[in-house]
N, C-alpha and C positions, 0 to 999 in steps of 0.2 A: 504494500500500500504506500503510495507516494505522499509527500507532505500535503499536496493539493487535495488528494483523496481524503486524508485524515481531517483536514479543516472543513471540507464540504460535509462529511458525515456528521461531525459534531458541531456544526455551525449554529444549529437551532435545537436545543435540547429541552425546551420549555415543557413539552408534554411529558418527557421522561422525569423531570424534576417534580412536576405536579403529581405524577403517579407514585412518588415516594412517600407522600403524605396521605395518611388515612384520615379523610375529612371527618369521620365519626369518632375518632380517637382523640385523646388529650395528650398522648405521649409525645415527648420532645425527642425527635429522632436523632438529634445531634447532642443530646444530653441537656440536663437542667442548668448546669453551671455556665454563666456568661463568660465571654472572653475578657480576661482581666484587663487587657490593653484598652478595650472599648469602655468598660465601666469605670476605669480609672483615668487613663491618659486622655482618651477622646472626650470623655465627659468633662475633664478639667479644661480642655481646650474650648469646649462649648461655653463653659462658665466664663472663662477669661474673655471670650469674644462677645458674650451676651447673646448667643445664638437663640433665636426665637422660632424661626421656621427651619425645620430640620427634616431632611429626607433620608430614610434608611431603606436602601434598595440594593440587595434583597434583605428582607427582614426575616424570612423563613417563618418558623412557628413561634418566634418571639424570644428566643434564647437571650439575645442581647438587649432587646427592647423592654421586656418586662421590668427590669430593675431601674430603668431610666424614665419610664412613662410618667411617673408622678412629678419628677423634677422638671421634665421637659415636655409639657403637654402639647407643644407645637410640633411634635414629631409626626410625620406622615410615614406610616409603615407600609411599604410597597413591596410586591413580589410578583413574579411571573406565575406563581402557584396560587390559585383561588383556594385550594384545599389548605395550604399553609396558613392563609389569612383567616380562615374559619377557625382553625385551631388557636391561633393567636388571640382572636377576639374572645373565645371562650376562656382562655387562660387568664386574660386581663380581668374578666368578670370574677373568676374564681379567687383571685388574690385581692380583689377589691381595688384594683388600679383604675384610674380615670379612663374613660373611653378616649381613644385617639383615632384619628382619621386613618383609614386603610384604603389601598387602591391596587388593583391588578395592573401591572405595568410591564412593558418590554424594556429591558435595560438599554437596548439600542435605539429606542425611539419612544419616549414617554409622552404622556398627555399634558405635561406641565409646561407653563409659559417660561420664556427666557428669564433667568434670574429670579425664579420663584422662591429659592431657598438661600439662607445664608450659611448653611452647613449641609454637607452630604456625606453619608457613611456608606461605603460599598465594601462590605466585609465578606470574606470567604467566597468570592465568586470570580475574581479576575483570573485566577489560576485555572478556572474551568472554561475559559473562553478561548476560541481559536482566533478571534479578531479583537483583542482587548482594547486597542487604540480607539476603535469606533465607539465602544461603550464609555470609555473615559471622556471622550469628546462630548458625548451626550450628557454625562453627569456635569461637566463643566458648563454646558449650555444652560442648564437649569440652576446653576450656582450664581448668586449675585456677586458683583465686584467686591473684593475684600473677603469673601467667604472662603471656607476650607473644604476640600475634598480629601477624605481619608480612605485608603484601601490597603489590602494586604495581599501577600503572595506566598506560596510555598517555596522555600529555598531549595536550591539544587543539592545542598548537603543534608537535607532532611532524610534520615534513613528510612522513615515510613513510606516515603514516596517510591522506594525501590524494594519494598518487602514482597513477600510471596502473594499478596493480594493484588499486586499491580503487574501489568505487562507493558514494557516499553515498546511503543510502535514507531518511534522516531526519536532521535536524540533529544532528551529532556521532555518528550511528550509521551504520556502514559495513559493507560485505560485501566480502571479498577475492575475487579471481578463482578462488580455490580453494574458495570457499563458506563461509568462516569469518566469523562475526559479530564486529565490533569496536565498542566505544564509546570515544570520546575524552573525557577528563575534564579539566576545569579545576580549579583549587584549590578553588573554592567547591563543586564537585560532591563532591570528596573530603571536605571539611568537612561537607557535608550527610549523607554516608553515615556518617561517624564519629558524628554527633549522633543518628543513627537507631538505633544499637545500644548495648547496655549495656556500657560500659567505664568504668574508673576514671579513665584519662587517655589522651591520644593525642598523637602527634607526626607531623607531615607534613614530608617532605623532597622537594625537586625534584632529580632526578638525570638524568644522561645516560649512555648506555652504547653501546658499539660491538658490532654483530652481524656475524658472518661470513656469507658468502653462503648463501641457502636454496635448495635444489633446487626448481626449478619456478617460483620467483618471487623477486624481489630477489636475483638471482644475482651480487651484488657486496657488498663491505663497506659497511655503512650504520650510521648513528648514530641512536639513538632518544632521545627525551626522555620522562620520566615522573615520576610521584610515587610515593613510598613512604609508606604509612600504617602506623604501629606503634601498636597498642592494648594497653594493660595492663589486665588484668581486676581 
């Protein structure tokens, strides 16, 4: 399979992601614990900037949104999966969190106006995209001048990316046994992406984080390595 074939096959996986969520269940398929970097560092950035209109795309079933909903009621939780949003809404009610706006959206072409948000969080998705620059440009389009876009990437030295649940189909491009596309990024790859989009400044950080077991694969606690890219428009 050529690189072109790979990118064509995994260019639009919205139906696949939607099917991963059981709309009648309340289970968090990626675990209950939020990403520490989001609820600590990203939340601190939003506080510092006084962010009021915040887009979280994708938000999944609410793993990172639930702990932030009360403090940041201006969050719009968006995802390509309507099933994920149904789960998120029920989980918000269950914990007594205020209702927030939700919207089914395509990361490559949203329904939002130019500059609609003063902060955008695009977490745990860029490494699953075959054309990430197009998605980042769309996120910058809906970001107001002076706002920040935060996204993360799986690093090419993350041992989990090359474990026995993954098959490498091209250099640094892999497919999990559940059929999900992954791309592993080096720092130079992140720098290249940052240079390809219109932003005023950018910052790259290397991070590690611990994940709880995932049902069906990696059913054990494991540690990931990755990069966080923050762009200021």
